[in-house]
C-alpha positions as CSV (number, residue, x, y, z in Angstrom):
1,M,-15.8,-7.0,87.0
2,H,-16.1,-7.9,83.3
3,T,-12.0,-6.7,82.4
4,E,-11.0,-9.0,85.0
5,L,-13.3,-11.8,84.4
6,L,-11.9,-11.7,80.8
7,K,-8.5,-12.2,82.1
8,R,-9.2,-15.1,83.7
9,F,-11.3,-16.8,81.2
10,P,-10.8,-15.3,77.5
11,K,-13.1,-17.1,75.8
12,D,-15.7,-16.5,77.6
13,L,-17.6,-14.5,74.7
14,A,-21.2,-14.3,76.4
15,S,-19.4,-12.0,79.1
16,L,-17.6,-10.2,76.4
17,K,-21.2,-9.7,74.7
18,R,-22.5,-7.9,77.9
19,A,-19.9,-6.1,78.4
20,Q,-20.7,-4.5,75.1
21,V,-24.1,-4.4,75.9
22,L,-23.2,-1.8,79.3
23,C,-20.9,0.1,77.2
24,F,-23.4,0.4,74.7
25,Y,-26.0,1.8,76.9
26,M,-23.5,4.1,78.4
27,G,-22.3,5.2,75.1
28,Q,-19.0,4.3,75.2
29,P,-17.3,2.4,72.3
30,A,-13.8,2.7,73.4
31,P,-13.4,0.6,76.8
32,F,-15.6,-2.2,74.9
33,L,-13.2,-1.9,71.9
34,S,-10.4,-2.5,74.5
35,L,-11.8,-5.3,75.5
36,V,-12.7,-7.3,72.4
37,Q,-8.8,-6.3,71.7
38,Q,-7.9,-7.8,74.9
39,V,-9.4,-11.5,74.1
40,L,-8.9,-11.4,70.6
41,P,-5.6,-13.3,70.6
42,V,-7.4,-16.6,71.6
43,N,-10.4,-16.6,69.9
44,Q,-8.9,-15.9,66.3
45,E,-11.4,-19.0,64.7
46,E,-14.6,-17.5,66.3
47,S,-17.1,-15.7,64.0
48,Y,-18.6,-13.8,66.8
49,I,-15.5,-12.4,68.2
50,H,-14.6,-10.1,64.8
51,A,-18.4,-9.0,64.4
52,M,-18.0,-7.7,68.3
53,L,-14.5,-5.9,67.3
54,A,-16.6,-4.0,64.3
55,F,-19.4,-3.0,66.1
56,P,-17.0,-0.3,68.1
57,L,-14.5,0.5,65.3
58,L,-17.9,1.9,63.5
59,E,-18.9,3.4,66.3
60,L,-15.7,5.4,66.9
61,G,-15.8,6.2,62.9
62,R,-12.9,3.2,62.1
63,M,-14.8,2.2,58.6
64,E,-12.4,0.6,56.7
65,E,-11.2,-1.7,60.3
66,A,-15.1,-2.5,60.6
67,A,-15.6,-3.3,57.2
68,A,-12.6,-5.7,57.1
69,A,-13.0,-7.3,60.6
70,S,-16.9,-7.9,59.8
71,R,-16.0,-9.9,56.5
72,K,-13.7,-11.7,58.6
73,G,-16.6,-12.8,60.7
74,Y,-18.8,-13.8,57.6
75,E,-16.2,-16.0,56.1
76,I,-16.0,-17.7,58.7
77,N,-19.6,-18.0,59.3
78,K,-21.6,-17.2,56.1
79,E,-24.8,-17.1,58.9
80,D,-23.3,-14.7,61.2
81,A,-26.1,-12.0,61.2
82,W,-24.7,-9.7,63.3
83,A,-21.6,-9.6,61.0
84,H,-24.1,-8.9,57.9
85,H,-25.7,-6.0,60.7
86,C,-21.9,-4.3,60.5
87,S,-21.0,-5.0,57.5
88,C,-24.2,-3.2,56.3
89,H,-23.3,-0.1,58.7
90,V,-20.2,0.6,56.6
91,L,-21.9,-0.1,53.2
92,Q,-25.0,2.3,54.5
93,H,-23.2,4.7,55.8
94,E,-20.3,5.2,52.7
95,C,-23.6,5.6,50.8
96,H,-23.3,2.2,48.8
97,F,-27.1,1.4,49.3
98,K,-27.6,-0.7,46.4
99,E,-24.7,-2.3,47.0
100,A,-25.8,-2.7,50.9
101,V,-28.9,-4.0,49.4
102,E,-27.9,-6.6,47.4
103,F,-25.5,-8.2,50.0
104,M,-27.9,-7.9,53.0
105,E,-31.5,-9.3,51.0
106,E,-28.6,-12.5,49.7
107,L,-28.3,-13.5,53.0
108,A,-31.9,-12.6,55.0
109,E,-33.2,-16.2,54.5
110,S,-30.4,-16.7,57.2
111,W,-31.5,-14.4,59.8
112,R,-35.3,-16.9,60.7
113,S,-32.9,-18.4,62.9
114,C,-32.2,-15.1,64.8
115,S,-34.1,-13.6,67.7
116,S,-37.0,-11.1,66.7
117,F,-35.0,-7.9,67.9
118,L,-32.0,-8.7,65.2
119,Y,-34.3,-10.3,62.8
120,T,-36.1,-6.9,62.4
121,H,-32.8,-4.6,63.3
122,N,-31.3,-6.0,60.3
123,W,-34.3,-5.4,58.0
124,W,-34.5,-2.1,60.0
125,H,-31.4,-1.3,58.0
126,V,-32.3,-2.3,54.6
127,A,-35.5,-0.4,54.5
128,L,-33.2,2.5,55.6
129,C,-30.9,1.8,52.7
130,Y,-33.7,1.7,50.4
131,L,-34.9,4.9,51.7
132,E,-32.2,6.9,52.1
133,G,-31.5,5.9,48.6
134,G,-34.4,7.4,47.1
135,S,-36.6,4.4,46.4
136,P,-40.4,4.7,46.6
137,M,-42.3,4.5,49.5
138,S,-44.0,1.7,48.9
139,T,-40.3,-1.0,49.5
140,V,-40.1,0.5,52.5
141,E,-43.8,-0.2,53.3
142,E,-43.6,-3.7,52.3
143,I,-40.5,-4.2,54.4
144,Y,-42.0,-2.9,57.7
145,D,-45.2,-5.2,57.0
146,N,-43.8,-8.0,56.1
147,H,-40.5,-8.2,58.2
148,I,-41.1,-5.8,61.2
149,W,-45.2,-5.8,61.7
150,K,-45.4,-9.3,61.4
151,E,-42.7,-10.1,64.0
152,L,-45.2,-7.7,66.3
153,E,-48.3,-9.8,65.5
154,K,-46.7,-13.1,66.7
155,D,-48.6,-14.5,69.6
156,D,-45.6,-15.1,72.0
157,A,-44.2,-12.1,73.8
158,V,-42.5,-10.0,71.2
159,P,-39.0,-8.3,72.6
160,P,-39.5,-4.4,73.4
161,E,-36.6,-4.0,70.9
162,V,-38.9,-5.1,68.0
163,Y,-40.7,-1.6,69.0
164,L,-37.6,0.2,68.3
165,N,-37.1,-1.0,64.9
166,A,-40.8,-0.3,63.9
167,I,-41.1,3.2,65.3
168,G,-37.7,4.1,64.4
169,L,-38.3,3.7,60.8
170,L,-41.9,5.3,61.0
171,L,-39.9,8.8,63.0
172,R,-37.6,8.5,59.4
173,L,-40.4,8.4,57.6
174,D,-42.4,11.4,59.0
175,V,-38.6,13.3,59.6
176,R,-38.8,12.9,55.3
177,D,-42.4,14.2,55.8
178,A,-43.9,10.8,54.6
179,L,-45.9,9.7,57.2
180,K,-49.1,9.8,55.2
181,G,-52.1,7.9,54.2
182,S,-51.2,4.0,54.8
183,F,-47.9,4.7,56.8
184,E,-49.9,7.0,59.4
185,D,-52.9,3.8,60.0
186,R,-50.0,1.8,60.9
187,L,-48.4,4.5,63.3
188,K,-52.0,4.0,65.1
189,L,-52.3,0.6,65.2
190,L,-48.3,0.7,66.4
191,A,-49.4,3.6,69.0
192,A,-52.3,1.5,70.2
193,R,-50.0,-1.2,71.7
194,L,-47.7,1.4,72.8
195,T,-49.7,2.9,75.6
196,D,-49.4,-0.4,77.9
197,Q,-46.7,0.7,80.3
198,E,-45.2,-3.4,79.7
199,N,-43.1,-1.4,76.8
200,W,-42.0,1.3,78.8
201,Y,-39.1,2.0,80.9
202,M,-37.1,-0.8,79.2
203,S,-34.4,1.5,77.8
204,W,-34.2,5.6,77.2
205,H,-34.0,5.2,73.7
206,L,-37.2,3.1,73.3
207,D,-39.1,5.5,75.8
208,I,-38.2,8.7,73.6
209,L,-39.3,7.0,70.3
210,I,-42.3,6.0,71.9
211,V,-43.0,9.6,73.3
212,W,-43.0,10.7,69.8
213,A,-45.0,7.8,68.5
214,L,-47.7,8.5,71.7
215,A,-47.3,12.5,70.1
216,K,-47.7,11.9,67.0
217,A,-50.6,9.5,67.0
218,G,-52.7,12.0,69.3
219,E,-52.4,10.6,72.6
220,T,-50.6,13.2,74.2
221,S,-51.6,12.7,77.4
222,R,-49.8,8.9,77.8
223,A,-46.9,10.8,75.9
224,H,-46.6,13.2,79.0
225,E,-47.4,10.5,81.3
226,L,-44.5,8.7,80.4
227,L,-42.2,11.5,80.1
228,E,-43.1,11.9,83.7
229,G,-42.5,8.8,84.8
230,L,-38.7,9.0,83.0
231,K,-38.6,12.1,85.0
232,L,-39.4,10.7,88.8
233,R,-36.6,7.9,87.3
234,L,-34.3,11.2,87.3
235,S,-35.2,12.4,90.6
236,K,-34.1,9.1,92.2
237,M,-30.9,8.8,90.5
238,N,-27.4,10.8,91.7
239,K,-26.4,13.8,91.0
240,K,-24.0,12.5,88.4
241,K,-25.8,10.5,86.7
242,Q,-29.1,13.4,86.5
243,Q,-26.5,15.7,85.4
244,V,-25.9,12.9,82.5
245,M,-29.5,11.8,81.7
246,Q,-30.9,15.0,81.6
247,K,-30.3,15.2,78.2
248,G,-32.7,12.2,78.0
249,I,-35.4,14.1,79.3
250,Q,-34.6,17.2,76.9
251,L,-34.8,14.6,73.7
252,G,-38.2,13.4,75.0
253,E,-40.0,16.7,75.5
254,A,-38.0,17.5,72.1
255,V,-39.9,14.5,70.1
256,C,-43.2,15.4,72.4
257,E,-43.2,18.4,70.5
258,Y,-42.0,17.9,67.2
259,G,-44.7,15.1,67.2
260,R,-47.3,17.4,68.4
261,G,-46.2,19.5,65.2
262,N,-44.7,22.7,68.0
263,Y,-41.8,22.6,66.3
264,K,-40.7,26.3,67.6
265,Q,-41.0,24.8,71.3
266,S,-39.2,21.6,69.8
267,L,-36.1,23.4,68.4
268,E,-36.0,25.9,71.4
269,L,-36.0,22.3,73.3
270,L,-33.1,21.1,71.4
271,G,-31.3,24.9,71.2
272,S,-28.8,25.9,68.3
273,D,-26.3,23.8,68.4
274,F,-27.5,20.9,69.3
275,N,-25.9,17.6,68.0
276,A,-27.5,14.3,68.6
277,F,-24.1,12.3,68.3
278,G,-23.8,13.8,72.4
279,Y,-27.1,12.2,73.0
280,K,-25.4,8.2,72.7
281,I,-25.6,7.7,76.9
282,I,-29.8,7.1,75.9
283,G,-28.5,3.8,74.7
284,A,-28.6,3.9,70.4
285,S,-25.9,3.7,67.8
286,D,-24.6,6.3,65.4
287,E,-26.9,5.4,62.7
288,Q,-29.8,5.2,65.3
289,I,-29.2,8.4,67.0
290,D,-28.6,10.3,63.5
291,V,-32.4,10.5,62.9
292,F,-32.8,13.4,65.6
293,N,-30.1,15.3,63.6
294,E,-32.3,14.8,60.6
295,M,-35.3,16.2,63.0
296,W,-33.4,19.4,64.1
297,C,-32.5,20.1,60.1
298,Q,-36.1,20.2,59.7
299,L,-36.5,22.0,62.7
300,L,-34.6,24.6,61.2
301,L,-36.1,24.7,57.8
302,K,-39.5,24.5,59.9
303,T,-38.9,27.9,62.0
304,G,-37.5,29.8,59.3
305,Q,-34.2,29.9,59.8
306,S,-32.9,28.6,56.7
307,K,-29.2,29.9,57.1
308,T,-28.6,28.1,60.1
309,A,-30.1,25.1,58.2
310,K,-27.9,25.8,55.4
311,K,-24.9,25.6,56.9
312,V,-25.4,22.4,59.2
313,I,-27.0,20.7,55.8
314,R,-23.4,21.4,53.8
315,E,-21.8,20.1,57.2
316,R,-23.6,17.1,56.6
317,I,-23.2,16.6,52.9
318,E,-19.5,17.0,53.0
319,V,-19.7,13.5,55.6
320,R,-21.5,11.7,53.1
321,D,-22.4,13.5,49.6
322,G,-24.4,10.5,48.5
323,V,-27.5,11.0,51.0
324,P,-30.7,12.4,48.4
325,F,-32.5,13.3,51.1
326,M,-29.6,16.3,52.4
327,W,-29.8,17.6,48.7
328,R,-33.3,18.1,49.5
329,L,-33.0,20.1,52.5
330,L,-30.6,22.0,50.9
331,E,-32.6,23.1,48.0
332,K,-35.4,23.7,50.3
333,S,-33.2,26.0,52.2
334,Y,-31.7,28.0,48.7
335,D,-35.7,28.1,48.2
336,M,-36.5,29.8,51.0
337,E,-33.6,32.6,50.6
338,G,-34.5,33.1,46.8
339,N,-31.0,31.3,45.5
340,A,-30.4,30.2,42.2
341,E,-28.4,27.7,44.1
342,A,-31.3,25.6,44.9
343,E,-32.2,24.6,41.2
344,S,-28.4,22.8,41.3
345,A,-29.1,20.8,44.6
346,R,-32.3,19.8,43.1
347,D,-30.4,18.6,40.1
348,R,-27.8,16.8,42.6
349,A,-30.9,14.7,44.5
350,K,-32.5,13.8,41.5
351,K,-29.6,12.2,40.0
352,L,-29.0,10.6,43.2
353,E,-32.6,9.1,43.4
354,S,-31.7,7.8,39.9
355,S,-28.8,6.5,40.3
356,Y,-29.4,3.4,43.3
357,F,-32.5,1.9,42.2
């Protein structure tokens, strides 16, 4: 319907944006790219079209084209926050963490006019760049407190997507074994709000993150209640949809066990050939979904499967060799095997950590 509508009204960018959201929640960037390209010729002067073009290019791994499109967007309108977001995606993927942070923080003041979701989402990306670059946890803590939690403290109704950014950041910390001390306190505060069913069943991605947060914070019965609610919704779908969305249930059950510290059960649920990019039907970007790949690597290590972990981690490093955390995991896998290469992996991690911030 959107395709036909945009043939008649190619300047209807609100319709185009809605189509993007639909494709995103189906985990299908390719059809959306076709739609953008269909209306691009008559919208060249609109900054928004270039940022909307950049996003499916990102999701399809076409980073150079995505960078060019987002750059064109903010050249037309320097305050186009979605174009900033797409540029940060590219820089982050290419491990240019310092450059990404400098770029985003210079423009951050202009995000105050954005929705709470986009404001916190852009800051989520900044926090991830600091985190992936090996910055001190105090920097991540400051961003969480001042640019994510503060949005949740506002009196007016908070869009559920803001919780997505908050939980997503805390899960990253947990995967890095860094959810300790004051961060644990922050999770408990957050989990207290997430027991409210008002925030449930908005999106599969958010629900799965809420399951983890509740389980991690000791609210196990509520985590199971949410999972049972998801299973009930699944049972009411047609067979085709059930087959597709069963992955969402599987991931939800796995993160619940992970949050509870039941690593063996969590790994069994994910399986030996898990790849989170096959789970995008929950409605998540590559960057958002990849935390579950990191979680899987940790599960392999925590259950003593160093050989498999080493292979997976090496494959990840081949794609992005500038992430200190991956080198730390590789070091850990070597240590578990008594392999002398652990020292070189540790040195590489240290060198990277000192080079960004």
